[in-house]
Structures are given as structure tokens and as C-alpha cells.
C-alpha positions, 0 to 999 in steps of 0.5 A, spaced: 701 346 101 703 351 105 705 347 111 712 350 114 712 357 110 710 364 113 711 371 111 713 373 104 713 365 102 706 364 104 704 371 100 707 368 094 704 361 095 697 365 096 698 369 089 700 363 085 694 359 088 690 365 086 693 365 079 692 358 078 684 359 080 684 364 074 683 358 069 681 352 074 677 351 081 682 351 086 680 349 093 685 350 099 685 349 106 690 353 110 692 356 117 696 361 113 692 368 113 697 370 107 694 365 103 687 365 105 687 373 104 688 371 096 682 367 096 676 370 092 671 366 096 672 364 104 669 359 108 670 357 115 671 350 117 670 348 124 671 341 127 665 339 133 665 333 137 658 332 140 657 325 144 663 322 141 661 324 134 666 329 130 663 333 125 666 339 120 662 345 120 663 349 113 660 356 113 661 361 108 663 368 110 661 375 108 666 380 106 666 383 114 666 376 117 672 374 112 676 380 115 675 378 122 677 371 120 683 373 117 684 377 123 683 371 128 688 367 124 693 373 125 692 374 133 688 368 136 681 368 139 682 376 141 681 380 135 684 387 136 683 393 131 690 392 129 689 385 127 683 387 123 687 393 120 692 388 118 687 383 115 684 389 111 691 390 108 692 383 106 686 382 103 687 389 099 680 392 102 
């Protein structure tokens, strides 16, 4: 739903999804930190391949883990204090 969008457009998509969730359950898979930051709940989904078998691992995140995950989405594998600050700003925390 958010493929090929970023910045202000991704933020608008996230806000719209949040408003839809006020009256219904909405499940979104995204790579966009702007969209993820709008969520009430956050899970990390990882793909693992072991012995030729692929599994999806779904983990619910705590408030601080959510900040770190959005920071990782912003900056890659190395999470900096600046990325954490930006993640907190996106979340509104």
C-alpha cells in the first residue's frame, strides 16, 4: 500500500491508516518508518531460512524496541542516537 512513496506522502498514508483503524482492525506490512510510526501496536517480522526451510518469525515489540526498530528502518543495521531521536519524533514519544 505504501510502495514507492516516502516523506510527506508516506506520513499521510500512515495517518490515513491510523484513522481507518479507529473503526476497524487494520494489519499493515510496511518498510516505511513513517507508516510504522503511526501504529498502535508494532511487530517485527523476520524471514529465516534453515536447512532449506523458510520461516517467518513474528515478534511483538515493547515501546523501546519499537523506537529501535523504527530507528533501524531509518538508518540501517547501525542504530545511532540521531536515528533514535528521529524515530521518537516520528512516533510522537
